[in-house]
C-alpha positions as CSV (number, residue, x, y, z in Angstrom):
1,X,-22.9,-36.9,13.2
2,X,-25.4,-38.1,10.8
3,X,-23.1,-39.1,7.6
4,X,-19.9,-38.5,9.1
5,X,-16.9,-40.5,10.9
6,X,-16.9,-40.2,14.9
7,X,-14.9,-38.0,15.9
8,X,-14.4,-35.5,13.6
9,X,-15.0,-32.2,12.7
10,X,-17.2,-32.0,9.3
11,X,-17.0,-28.1,8.0
12,X,-19.8,-26.6,5.9
13,X,-17.8,-27.2,2.7
14,X,-17.0,-30.8,3.5
15,X,-21.2,-31.0,3.6
16,X,-21.9,-28.5,0.7
17,X,-19.9,-30.8,-1.8
18,X,-16.2,-30.3,-3.1
19,X,-17.4,-28.3,-5.5
20,X,-17.5,-25.1,-2.6
21,X,-13.9,-26.2,-0.9
22,X,-12.1,-22.8,-2.1
23,X,-15.7,-21.0,-1.2
24,X,-15.3,-20.5,2.9
25,X,-12.4,-21.1,5.0
26,X,-12.2,-24.8,6.1
27,X,-10.8,-26.6,9.2
28,X,-8.2,-29.6,8.9
29,X,-9.5,-33.0,10.6
30,X,-7.8,-31.7,13.6
31,X,-10.1,-28.4,14.2
32,X,-7.4,-26.1,13.5
33,X,-8.1,-23.1,10.6
34,X,-6.9,-23.2,7.0
35,X,-7.3,-20.3,5.1
36,X,-7.9,-20.9,1.4
37,X,-6.7,-18.3,-1.3
38,X,-10.7,-16.9,-1.4
39,X,-10.9,-16.6,2.2
40,X,-7.3,-14.8,2.5
41,X,-8.7,-12.2,-0.5
42,X,-12.0,-11.5,1.3
43,X,-9.9,-10.4,4.7
44,X,-7.6,-8.2,2.1
45,X,-11.0,-6.5,0.5
46,X,-12.2,-6.1,3.7
47,X,-9.4,-4.4,5.0
48,X,-9.1,-2.2,1.8
49,X,-12.6,-0.9,2.3
50,X,-12.1,0.3,6.0
51,X,-8.7,1.8,5.0
52,X,-10.4,3.7,2.2
53,X,-13.4,5.0,4.7
54,X,-10.8,6.0,7.4
55,X,-9.2,8.1,4.3
56,X,-12.5,9.5,3.1
57,X,-13.3,10.8,7.1
58,X,-10.0,11.6,7.7
59,X,-9.9,15.2,8.6
60,X,-8.4,17.8,6.3
61,X,-9.1,19.4,3.5
62,X,-9.2,17.3,0.1
63,X,-6.0,19.0,-1.0
64,X,-4.0,18.0,2.5
65,X,-5.3,14.7,2.4
66,X,-4.4,14.2,-1.1
67,X,-0.9,15.7,-0.2
68,X,-0.2,13.5,3.0
69,X,-1.4,10.6,0.5
70,X,1.7,11.5,-1.8
71,X,4.3,11.8,1.0
72,X,3.2,8.1,2.1
73,X,3.2,6.7,-1.4
74,X,6.6,8.3,-2.2
75,X,8.3,7.2,1.0
76,X,7.1,4.0,0.6
77,X,9.4,3.1,-2.1
78,X,12.7,4.2,-0.4
79,X,14.9,1.3,0.5
80,X,14.1,2.0,4.1
81,X,12.0,-1.1,5.1
82,X,10.7,-0.6,8.6
83,X,11.2,3.1,8.9
84,X,8.7,4.4,6.7
85,X,5.9,4.6,8.7
86,X,7.7,6.5,11.8
87,X,9.2,8.6,8.9
88,X,6.1,9.3,6.9
89,X,4.5,10.7,10.6
90,X,7.9,12.7,11.5
91,X,8.2,14.5,8.0
92,X,4.6,15.2,7.9
93,X,5.2,17.2,11.2
94,X,8.0,18.8,10.3
95,X,6.2,20.4,7.4
96,X,3.3,21.7,9.2
97,X,5.4,23.0,12.0
98,X,8.1,24.6,9.4
99,X,6.5,25.4,6.6
100,X,2.5,25.6,7.7
101,X,2.2,23.1,5.2
102,X,-0.8,20.8,6.2
103,X,-0.5,17.6,5.6
104,X,-2.9,14.8,6.4
105,X,-1.4,11.7,9.0
106,X,-4.0,10.0,8.6
107,X,-3.5,9.7,4.5
108,X,0.3,9.3,4.9
109,X,0.1,6.4,7.0
110,X,-2.0,5.0,4.7
111,X,0.1,5.4,1.4
112,X,3.1,4.1,3.6
113,X,1.2,0.4,3.5
114,X,2.1,0.4,-0.7
115,X,5.2,-1.3,0.6
116,X,4.2,-4.5,2.5
117,X,5.5,-8.2,2.5
118,X,3.3,-8.9,-0.7
119,X,4.3,-6.2,-2.9
120,X,8.3,-5.0,-1.2
121,X,9.7,-7.9,-3.3
122,X,8.8,-6.4,-6.6
123,X,8.7,-2.5,-5.4
124,X,12.5,-3.2,-4.6
125,X,13.0,-5.1,-7.5
126,X,11.5,-2.8,-10.2
127,X,13.5,0.1,-8.5
128,X,17.3,-1.3,-8.5
129,X,16.3,-1.6,-12.4
130,X,15.7,1.7,-12.6
131,X,18.4,3.0,-10.5
132,X,21.2,0.6,-11.2
133,X,22.4,2.1,-14.4
134,X,22.8,6.0,-13.0
135,X,24.1,4.3,-9.9
136,X,27.0,2.8,-12.1
137,X,27.8,6.2,-13.6
138,X,28.3,7.7,-10.4
139,X,30.2,4.9,-9.4
140,X,33.7,4.5,-11.4
141,X,34.5,0.9,-9.5
142,X,31.7,0.0,-11.2
143,X,32.3,0.8,-14.8
144,X,35.1,-2.3,-14.3
145,X,32.0,-4.5,-14.0
146,X,29.5,-3.2,-17.1
147,X,30.9,-4.8,-20.5
148,X,29.0,-8.0,-21.4
149,X,27.2,-7.8,-18.4
150,X,25.6,-3.7,-19.2
151,X,22.5,-5.7,-20.6
152,X,21.9,-7.9,-18.3
153,X,20.0,-8.3,-14.8
154,X,22.5,-10.6,-12.6
155,X,19.9,-11.3,-9.6
156,X,22.7,-12.9,-7.6
157,X,24.7,-10.1,-7.6
158,X,22.3,-8.5,-5.5
159,X,23.6,-8.4,-2.1
160,X,24.1,-6.0,0.5
161,X,27.3,-7.0,1.7
162,X,30.4,-6.9,-0.5
163,X,32.1,-4.7,-3.0
164,X,28.6,-3.9,-4.9
165,X,26.9,-3.2,-1.5
166,X,27.3,0.5,-2.7
167,X,26.2,0.2,-6.0
168,X,22.9,-1.7,-5.0
169,X,22.2,1.0,-1.8
170,X,22.7,3.6,-4.7
171,X,20.8,2.4,-7.5
172,X,17.3,1.4,-4.7
173,X,17.6,5.0,-3.6
174,X,17.9,6.5,-7.6
175,X,15.3,3.7,-8.4
176,X,13.3,4.7,-5.7
177,X,13.0,8.2,-6.3
178,X,12.8,8.1,-9.8
179,X,9.4,5.4,-9.0
180,X,8.3,7.3,-6.4
181,X,7.9,10.9,-8.0
182,X,4.8,9.7,-10.5
183,X,3.5,7.1,-8.4
184,X,3.2,10.1,-5.3
185,X,1.7,12.9,-8.0
186,X,-0.8,9.7,-9.8
187,X,-1.2,8.9,-5.6
188,X,-2.2,12.9,-5.2
189,X,-4.6,13.2,-8.5
190,X,-6.4,9.9,-7.3
191,X,-6.9,11.1,-3.9
192,X,-7.9,14.5,-4.4
193,X,-10.4,13.2,-6.8
194,X,-11.8,10.6,-4.5
195,X,-11.9,12.9,-1.4
196,X,-14.1,15.8,-3.5
197,X,-16.7,13.3,-4.6
198,X,-17.3,12.0,-0.9
199,X,-17.2,15.6,0.2
200,X,-19.5,16.5,-2.6
201,X,-21.8,14.1,-1.6
202,X,-21.8,14.0,2.3
203,X,-22.5,18.3,1.2
204,X,-25.5,17.1,-1.0
205,X,-26.8,14.5,1.5
206,X,-26.7,17.1,4.3
207,X,-28.5,19.3,2.4
208,X,-31.6,17.1,1.3
209,X,-31.8,16.4,5.0
210,X,-31.8,19.9,6.5
211,X,-34.3,20.2,3.1
212,X,-36.7,17.4,4.5
213,X,-36.2,18.8,8.2
214,X,-37.5,22.5,6.5
215,X,-40.5,20.9,4.9
216,X,-41.8,19.1,8.0
217,X,-41.0,22.1,10.3
218,X,-43.5,24.4,8.0
219,X,-45.9,21.6,7.6
């Protein structure tokens, strides 16, 4: 290899210089892939774009797609980690069968991904902060611990075992509902507007295409 050490795999980043080392996916001297921050962000942006395209092209009217997204977002903040996706699909199908209310299952599954390995901890932390005061009001036994700790959040007591487990779970459930309602409403509004604009542009493109075909046949 020109300009390199024998037996070492040089990368485009190393050839281009250290200034570009964070801009591409590198390989270690042993040839293994090393994921940098920028490469992870590019992959995440690509997956987000693909999800947006699938959402916009999902079957159903804008109201159905937006309702499915609202359902998925609401279920995403509930403390049922690992069960959000099947529950969202089950609820969407139950509503369709029982009330004839059609919700996009694609949108519901997309909304569930608000809760992912990156966002789960801050989401549940926020839910607990919102729901803890109400949980302590509803559980008489927890009132004994309020006292001087009422204004402080001691994360060391955050446990799903022991005497405080019921308070933690109830706080997560109440906080999930309190957070899920505005999140679902905002998701409905944003998704409805986004899908409406997509459908409008698609109809405009179809109209222009039909007009060009009509002009071509007349000429």
